[in-house]
C-alpha positions in Angstrom: 3.0 -22.3 -16.4 5.6 -20.2 -18.3 7.4 -19.0 -15.1 8.8 -19.9 -11.3 6.4 -18.4 -8.1 9.5 -18.0 -5.6 8.0 -18.4 -2.0 8.1 -14.4 -1.5 5.3 -14.9 -4.2 7.9 -13.5 -7.1 7.4 -15.1 -10.8 11.1 -15.2 -12.3 10.8 -16.4 -15.8 12.0 -19.8 -16.8 11.4 -19.5 -20.6 13.0 -16.5 -22.6 10.6 -14.1 -24.3 9.8 -14.6 -27.6 11.3 -12.1 -30.4 8.6 -9.4 -31.0 8.8 -5.8 -31.9 6.9 -5.0 -28.1 10.4 -7.1 -26.6 12.9 -4.2 -26.4 16.1 -5.2 -23.7 15.5 -2.5 -21.5 11.6 -3.9 -21.1 12.2 -7.1 -20.0 11.5 -8.7 -16.8 14.4 -7.9 -14.5 15.7 -11.7 -13.9 15.8 -12.4 -9.9 20.1 -12.1 -9.9 19.3 -8.2 -10.8 16.7 -7.8 -8.1 19.0 -6.6 -5.4 17.3 -3.2 -4.0 16.4 -3.9 -0.2 14.8 -1.9 2.1 17.3 0.5 2.3 17.6 1.5 -1.2 14.3 1.9 -1.3 14.0 4.4 1.9 17.3 6.1 0.3 15.2 6.2 -2.4 12.9 8.0 -1.0 15.1 10.9 1.2 17.0 11.4 -2.2 13.7 12.8 -4.1 11.9 14.2 -0.9 15.4 16.2 0.2 15.4 18.9 -2.6 14.3 22.6 -3.0 11.1 22.7 -4.1 10.4 19.7 -0.6 11.9 23.1 1.3 10.2 25.0 -0.7 6.8 23.6 -0.3 5.3 24.8 2.0 5.6 28.7 1.6 3.1 28.1 -1.4 0.5 26.8 0.9 1.0 29.9 3.9 1.2 32.0 1.7 -1.9 31.0 -0.2 -3.9 31.0 4.3 -3.4 27.8 5.5 -1.6 28.1 9.2 1.9 26.8 9.1 0.9 23.7 11.4 -2.2 22.9 8.7 0.3 23.2 5.6 2.0 20.5 7.5 -1.1 18.5 8.0 -1.1 19.5 3.9 2.2 17.5 3.4 1.9 14.8 5.3 -2.1 13.3 4.1 -1.4 14.3 0.2 1.9 11.4 0.6 -0.3 8.9 2.6 -2.6 9.1 -0.1 0.4 9.3 -2.7 1.5 6.0 -0.8 -1.3 3.7 -1.8 -1.7 3.4 -5.2 2.3 3.4 -5.3 2.4 0.7 -3.3 0.0 -1.2 -5.1 1.3 -0.7 -9.0 4.7 -1.2 -7.4 4.0 -4.4 -6.0 3.8 -5.2 -10.2 6.9 -4.1 -10.4 8.3 -6.6 -7.8 5.9 -9.5 -8.6 7.0 -9.4 -11.9 10.5 -7.5 -12.8 7.9 -5.6 -14.8 8.6 -1.9 -15.8 5.5 0.9 -15.7 4.6 0.8 -19.6 5.2 -2.8 -19.5 2.3 -3.3 -16.9 0.6 -0.7 -19.0 -0.2 -2.7 -21.2 -2.5 -5.4 -19.5 -4.9 -2.5 -18.7 -4.9 -0.2 -22.0 -3.2 -2.9 -24.3 0.3 -3.6 -25.6 -0.2 -0.5 -28.1 -2.7 1.5 -25.8 0.0 1.4 -23.1 1.8 4.1 -25.4 -0.6 7.2 -24.0 -1.0 6.7 -20.3 3.0 6.0 -20.7 3.9 9.3 -22.6 1.4 11.7 -19.9 3.7 10.1 -16.7 7.1 11.0 -19.4 5.5 14.5 -20.4 4.9 15.3 -17.1 8.4 14.1 -15.7 9.9 16.4 -18.8 8.2 19.6 -17.0 9.1 19.0 -13.3 13.0 17.9 -14.8 13.0 21.0 -16.4 11.9 22.4 -13.4 14.5 21.1 -11.1 17.6 21.2 -13.4 17.2 24.9 -13.6 17.2 25.0 -9.9 20.4 22.7 -9.1 21.6 25.6 -12.2 20.6 28.2 -9.8 23.0 26.6 -7.4 26.2 26.3 -9.5 25.3 29.9 -10.1 25.2 30.6 -6.9 28.9 28.2 -6.7 30.3 30.4 -9.3 30.0 33.4 -7.5 31.9 32.9 -4.5 34.4 30.7 -6.3 35.2 33.8 -8.9 34.1 37.3 -8.9 33.8 37.4 -12.1 31.1 35.5 -12.8 28.0 37.7 -12.4 29.8 39.6 -15.1 30.0 37.9 -17.8 27.5 38.5 -20.7 27.1 41.8 -19.4 23.8 43.5 -19.7 22.0 41.3 -21.6 18.7 39.6 -20.5 16.3 37.3 -21.6 13.0 36.4 -20.1 14.9 38.0 -17.1 17.9 36.0 -16.7 21.5 37.3 -16.6 24.0 34.5 -19.2 25.6 33.1 -16.5 22.4 31.7 -14.8 21.5 30.1 -18.1 25.4 28.7 -17.9 24.7 27.8 -14.5 21.4 26.1 -15.8 23.3 24.9 -18.7 26.4 23.1 -17.0 23.7 21.2 -13.9 21.4 19.6 -17.2 25.0 18.3 -18.8 25.8 17.1 -14.6 22.4 14.9 -14.9 23.3 13.8 -18.6 26.2 11.1 -16.5 23.9 9.5 -14.7 20.9 9.3 -18.0 23.3 8.0 -20.0 24.6 5.3 -16.9 21.1 4.0 -16.5 18.9 3.0 -12.3 22.3 1.0 -10.7 24.1 4.3 -10.8 20.9 6.0 -9.2 21.0 2.9 -6.8 24.6 4.2 -6.2 24.1 7.9 -6.1 20.8 7.3 -3.6 22.2 5.5 -1.0 25.6 7.4 -0.6 23.8 11.3 -0.6 20.8 10.2 2.1 22.8 10.4 5.1 24.6 13.5 4.1 21.2 14.8 3.0 19.7 14.2 6.2 22.7 15.6 8.0 22.2 18.7 5.9 18.4 19.4 7.3 20.1 18.6 10.6 22.6 20.9 10.5 20.9 23.8 8.9 17.8 23.4 11.6 20.0 23.5 13.7 22.2 26.7 13.1 18.9 28.6 12.2 17.4 27.8 16.3 21.5 28.8 17.9 21.2 31.9 15.9 18.0 33.2 16.2 18.6 32.3 19.7 16.9 29.2 21.3 13.5 27.5 19.6 10.7 29.7 20.5 12.6 32.9 19.6 13.6 30.6 16.0 9.8 30.1 16.1 8.9 33.5 17.4 8.7 34.7 13.2 6.2 31.9 12.0 3.4 34.2 12.7 4.8 36.7 9.8 4.9 34.0 6.9 1.2 33.8 6.3 -1.7 31.6 6.9 -3.6 34.2 9.2 -6.5 33.6 7.3 -9.2 30.7 9.0 -9.6 27.1 8.7 -11.8 26.4 5.0 -12.2 23.3 3.6 -12.3 24.7 0.1 -8.9 26.4 0.7 -7.3 22.6 2.0 -8.3 20.8 -0.2 -6.6 22.1 -3.4 -3.8 21.8 -1.6 -4.1 18.1 -0.8 -4.7 17.2 -4.0 -1.2 19.2 -5.0 0.5 17.2 -2.1 -0.5 13.9 -3.8 0.1 15.8 -7.0 3.6 16.5 -6.3 4.0 12.6 -6.5 1.3 11.5 -8.3 4.1 10.9 -11.2 6.0 8.1 -8.8 2.7 6.6 -7.6 2.3 5.2 -11.3 5.6 4.3 -12.3 6.9 2.9 -9.1 7.8 -0.2 -10.9 10.3 1.3 -13.1 12.0 1.0 -9.7 10.5 -2.2 -7.8 11.0 -4.3 -10.4 14.7 -4.4 -9.1 13.0 -4.9 -5.3 14.1 -8.8 -3.5 11.3 -8.6 -1.7 8.0 -7.1 -1.3 8.6 -6.2 1.8 11.5 -4.5 1.1 10.2 -1.9 -1.7 6.2 -1.6 0.6 8.3 -0.7 4.1 11.3 1.3 2.0 9.0 3.7 0.1 6.5 4.3 3.7 9.9 4.8 5.6 11.2 7.0 3.3 8.1 9.1 2.2 6.3 10.0 5.4 8.9 10.5 7.1 10.8 12.6 4.8 8.8 14.8 3.3 7.3 16.4 6.0 10.8 16.7 8.5 11.8 18.5 5.2 9.1 20.7 4.5 9.1 21.4 8.1 12.7 22.7 8.3 11.4 25.0 5.9 9.4 27.0 7.9 11.6 26.6 10.7 14.6 28.0 9.4 12.5 30.4 7.2 10.2 31.9 11.1 14.4 32.5 11.5 14.6 34.1 9.4 12.5 37.0 10.2 14.0 36.9 14.0 17.7 36.6 12.6 17.2 38.9 9.4 13.8 40.9 10.1 11.9 39.0 6.8 11.5 35.8 5.5 14.2 33.6 3.3 12.0 30.8 1.7 15.1 29.8 -0.4 17.7 28.6 0.6 20.1 28.9 -2.1 19.3 32.6 -1.5 20.3 32.6 2.1 23.2 30.5 1.8 25.0 33.3 -0.7 23.6 35.4 2.0 25.2 33.9 4.7 28.3 33.0 2.8 28.9 37.4 2.2 28.0 37.1 5.4 30.4 35.2 6.8 32.9 36.2 4.6 33.4 31.8 4.9 33.4 31.1 0.7 33.9 27.2 1.5 31.3 27.2 3.9 29.0 28.5 1.0 30.0 25.9 -1.9 30.3 23.2 0.5 26.0 23.5 1.5 26.1 25.1 -2.5 27.0 21.2 -3.2 24.8 20.0 -1.0 22.0 21.5 -2.6 22.9 20.7 -5.8 23.3 16.7 -4.7 19.6 17.2 -3.6 18.3 18.7 -6.6 20.5 15.9 -9.2 18.9 12.6 -7.2 15.7 13.9 -7.4 15.5 15.0 -11.1 16.9 11.7 -12.4 15.1 9.3 -9.6 11.9 11.3 -10.2 11.7 12.3 -13.9 14.0 11.0 -16.3 14.0 7.1 -16.1 9.8 6.9 -16.9 9.8 9.4 -20.0 13.3 7.4 -20.3 11.3 3.6 -20.6 8.1 5.2 -22.1 9.6 6.7 -24.7 11.9 3.4 -24.9 8.0 1.4 -25.1 7.6 3.3 -29.0 9.6 1.6 -30.1 11.5 -1.6 -28.1 13.0 -3.0 -30.9 15.2 0.5 -32.2 14.8 2.5 -28.9 16.3 2.1 -25.7 16.4 3.9 -22.4 19.5 5.5 -22.9 18.2 7.3 -25.7 15.1 7.7 -24.5 16.1 9.3 -21.3 18.7 11.3 -23.5 15.7 13.2 -25.6 13.5 13.5 -22.1 16.7 15.7 -20.8 16.3 17.8 -24.4 12.4 18.4 -24.0 12.8 19.4 -20.9 15.0 22.7 -22.2 13.1 23.4 -24.4 9.6 23.8 -22.4 11.7 26.4 -20.9 11.4 25.3 -17.5 11.9 28.7 -15.6 7.8 29.6 -17.2 6.4 26.6 -15.6 6.9 27.7 -11.8 4.9 30.6 -12.7 1.9 28.3 -12.6 3.0 26.0 -10.2 -0.4 25.3 -7.7 -2.5 25.0 -11.1 0.7 23.0 -12.8 0.1 20.3 -10.1 -3.5 20.0 -9.9 -4.1 19.3 -13.6 -1.8 17.9 -13.6 -2.1 15.4 -10.9 -5.9 14.9 -12.1 -5.1 13.7 -15.6 -2.3 11.1 -13.4 -4.9 10.0 -11.0 -7.4 9.0 -13.9 -5.0 6.9 -15.1 -3.9 5.2 -11.6 -7.5 4.4 -11.1 -7.7 2.7 -14.3 -4.1 0.6 -13.3 -5.2 -0.2 -9.8 -8.6 -1.0 -10.7 -7.6 -4.0 -13.8 -4.8 -4.9 -11.1 -6.1 -4.7 -8.3 -10.0 -5.6 -9.1 -9.9 -7.5 -12.1 -7.3 -9.4 -12.1 -6.0 -9.7 -8.6 -2.7 -9.8 -9.2 -2.1 -12.5 -12.3 -0.5 -11.4 -15.0 1.0 -13.6 -18.4 4.2 -12.4 -19.3 4.9 -13.6 -22.3 1.3 -11.6 -23.8 2.6 -8.4 -22.4 5.2 -8.7 -25.1 3.4 -10.1 -27.8 1.1 -8.8 -31.0 -2.3 -10.6 -30.4 -2.2 -11.8 -27.2 -4.1 -11.6 -24.2 -3.9 -7.9 -23.8 -3.8 -7.1 -28.0 -7.9 -6.6 -27.1 -8.8 -4.5 -30.6 -6.0 -4.0 -32.5 -3.3 -4.0 -29.6 -5.6 -1.2 -27.7 -8.2 -1.3 -24.7 -11.1 1.0 -25.8 -12.7 0.7 -22.1 -9.5 1.4 -20.5 -9.4 4.6 -22.5 -13.2 5.5 -22.0 -12.5 5.2 -18.3 -9.5 7.0 -18.4 -11.2 9.8 -20.7 -13.7 10.0 -18.2 -12.4 10.5 -15.4 -9.9 13.0 -17.0 -13.2 15.6 -18.0 -14.4 14.8 -14.1 -11.5 16.4 -13.5 -12.5 19.0 -15.8 -15.7 19.9 -15.0 -15.4 21.5 -12.1 -13.9 24.2 -14.5 -17.4 24.4 -16.3 -19.5 25.4 -12.9 -18.8 27.1 -9.8 -21.1 24.1 -8.0 -18.5 21.0 -9.2 -15.3 23.1 -8.8 -14.7 20.2 -5.6 -14.4 18.4 -8.6 -10.8 20.2 -10.0 -9.7 21.5 -6.1 -10.1 17.8 -5.4 -9.0 16.7 -8.9 -6.5 13.4 -9.1 -9.7 12.0 -6.4 -12.5 12.7 -8.6 -10.3 11.4 -11.9 -9.3 8.2 -10.0 -12.4 7.7 -8.1 -14.8 8.1 -11.4 -11.8 5.8 -13.6 -11.8 3.1 -11.4 -15.1 2.7 -10.8 -16.3 2.9 -14.9 -13.3 0.4 -15.9 -14.6 -1.6 -13.0 -18.0 -1.7 -14.3 -16.8 -1.8 -18.0 -14.8 -4.9 -17.1 -16.6 -7.1 -15.1 -18.6 -9.5 -17.7 -14.5 -10.7 -18.1 -13.4 -10.1 -14.8 -14.3 -13.7 -13.4 -12.6 -15.3 -17.1 -9.7 -13.3 -16.9 -9.4 -14.1 -13.0 -9.3 -17.4 -14.1 -7.2 -17.9 -16.7 -4.5 -15.3 -16.4 -1.6 -17.2 -16.1 1.9 -15.8 -14.8 
């Protein structure tokens, strides 16, 4: 036994991890003394990540595609509930052993093979980091316009890709703000999320109250909902792609949640906190987005989906720049909490995992932040649904492999020293488990097969489901001869 098993099922190392090129400081198991996150911290994490502009505007895409607003909310809730299942299973490993996501991947994919799924997850996170930073930058732009009338005139008529110099300057300022938390690591994120959660909830409720009051009551508030769209009859062929997209919204976190649960005090803290934060906040804030937008139809005669645009309009209308700045600061905090927690930790650890003894998580985070700029995030917004469905299918295949490996093949038992050893139990064939790679590839191909033939379109429409199911089943079959021996011989 290489560690001691605590009453709650947590494992603490009793001997140091032997020196290895796979054992960088930031990737070592979290000691028990540093596992301080409780239920409230995890709930706050999800409040901070869920309350953001993309969540507020999420229902817009579903409604404009033809879903009614109640069905749109149902798709969001179902998608979150589905994503929560692998999130809790993968989170269990992080809490039990105190290991981050790239190290957890080594059990299934091999010590070297883990780089591929880790970088797949990291690449998606870089894309979302860029999108969130662009949105936050637009809030900066609006704040500066309120505070200084000359801000919007900077650069004159200069345009690049349809945007002005002040808009790009706002993006750069918000990007630099993100770097503070990249530099200071996970504990600074814990502090940010804990402090901001009550503020964000209060801001959402206040916005709902304003809309209801200004529209003349709840009945009048929802009277405009009929003009938002969603006139098409219910169709499963329309509903499934959007459920998949909603799963894809958090498919990234469903994989790398061990990066956070490694700091949990207990399994109950991580499981209860995540369920409480995700299943309530995300649907609630999407509902607020629908309700307030419906009210704008009654108030202004048109739907205003973007809250930044709405706040700017209110500030001008009320001639109250202080109110405008305060609300936009809340928008900034909401975007910052989502961007940092959801989109920096994973690529930071994935990059550090490439050479743990030489690259720190801090350096990996800085590189990920740079990638988030060069991908031109304002262009990614042009293909929102396709982006979500495509990458969720890819990540579903990764999730199918690691859930099968941890739950079915290893039955929750891992050898911590071997996760960091060259030539250990997870070395497989030159550090790569080819069976895991084959299962992941099959899951990805199953998702993409839906693009080849109209009769198979459901495979792509449900990309996350088809990718996860195929990868899970094939991996279980391929690993079956060794599953019993692994489960009996694995040590903690």
